[in-house]
C-alpha positions as CSV (number, residue, x, y, z in Angstrom):
1,M,96.5,115.9,106.1
2,M,93.0,114.5,106.0
3,M,92.2,111.4,108.1
4,G,89.6,108.7,107.5
5,M,88.1,107.3,104.4
6,G,89.9,108.6,101.3
7,A,92.9,110.0,103.1
8,G,95.2,107.8,101.0
9,I,94.3,109.8,97.9
10,F,95.9,112.9,99.3
11,A,99.2,111.0,100.0
12,A,99.1,109.6,96.5
13,I,98.6,113.0,95.0
14,A,101.6,114.3,96.9
15,E,103.7,111.5,95.6
16,L,102.5,112.0,92.1
17,E,103.4,115.7,92.3
18,K,106.9,114.8,93.4
19,E,107.2,112.3,90.5
20,D,106.0,114.9,88.0
21,A,108.4,117.5,89.3
22,N,111.3,115.1,88.9
23,L,110.2,113.6,85.5
24,Q,112.8,114.1,82.9
25,P,111.6,112.1,79.8
26,E,114.7,113.0,77.8
27,L,116.8,110.9,80.2
28,L,114.7,107.8,79.9
29,T,115.1,104.8,77.6
30,A,112.1,104.1,75.4
31,E,111.5,101.0,77.4
32,R,111.4,102.9,80.7
33,A,109.2,105.6,79.1
34,R,106.7,102.8,78.1
35,E,106.7,101.4,81.6
36,L,106.0,104.8,83.1
37,M,103.4,105.6,80.5
38,T,101.6,102.4,81.4
39,A,101.8,103.3,85.1
40,Y,100.4,106.9,84.5
41,A,97.6,105.4,82.4
42,S,96.7,103.0,85.2
43,A,96.7,105.9,87.7
44,G,94.5,107.9,85.4
45,K,92.0,105.0,85.2
46,L,91.9,104.8,89.0
47,V,91.3,108.5,89.3
48,S,88.5,108.3,86.7
49,F,86.9,105.5,88.7
50,G,87.0,107.5,91.9
51,I,85.5,110.6,90.2
52,A,82.7,108.6,88.7
53,A,81.9,106.9,92.1
54,L,81.9,110.2,94.0
55,S,79.8,111.9,91.3
56,R,76.8,109.9,92.6
57,K,76.9,112.0,95.8
58,L,76.9,115.2,93.9
59,D,74.4,114.3,91.2
60,D,75.0,117.7,89.7
61,S,76.9,117.9,86.4
62,S,77.5,121.6,86.7
63,E,79.2,121.3,90.1
64,L,81.1,118.3,88.9
65,A,82.3,120.2,85.8
66,R,83.5,123.0,88.1
67,L,85.3,120.7,90.5
68,T,87.0,118.7,87.9
69,G,87.7,121.4,85.3
70,S,85.8,119.6,82.6
71,S,82.9,120.5,80.4
72,V,79.3,120.1,81.5
73,G,78.8,117.6,78.8
74,R,81.7,115.4,80.0
75,A,80.4,115.8,83.6
76,K,77.0,114.6,82.6
77,N,78.6,111.5,81.1
78,V,80.5,110.9,84.3
79,V,77.4,111.3,86.5
80,T,75.6,108.8,84.2
81,T,78.5,106.4,84.6
82,G,78.5,106.8,88.4
83,T,74.8,106.0,88.4
84,V,75.3,102.9,86.4
85,M,78.2,101.9,88.7
86,A,75.8,102.2,91.7
87,S,73.3,99.9,90.0
88,W,75.9,97.2,89.6
89,K,76.6,97.1,93.4
90,S,72.9,96.7,94.2
């Protein structure tokens, strides 16, 4: 496992993989499904933030598209978002 800055993301991915493997929506109540949907949506937002923040180091939408499996157009938007985020911290 990776050590240092960002190491926690690898542990979080491993845990999410386990959760996904054990996910059985048909056994959930609608209320529990809503709770889990909210949690998954929150995780997705956190992941999107990390991708946008890291995109500043790449500054290459083609590479970002390849690494994330997204379109170049979407990657360009993410790089732009990452650049804007950087300007907020200044």
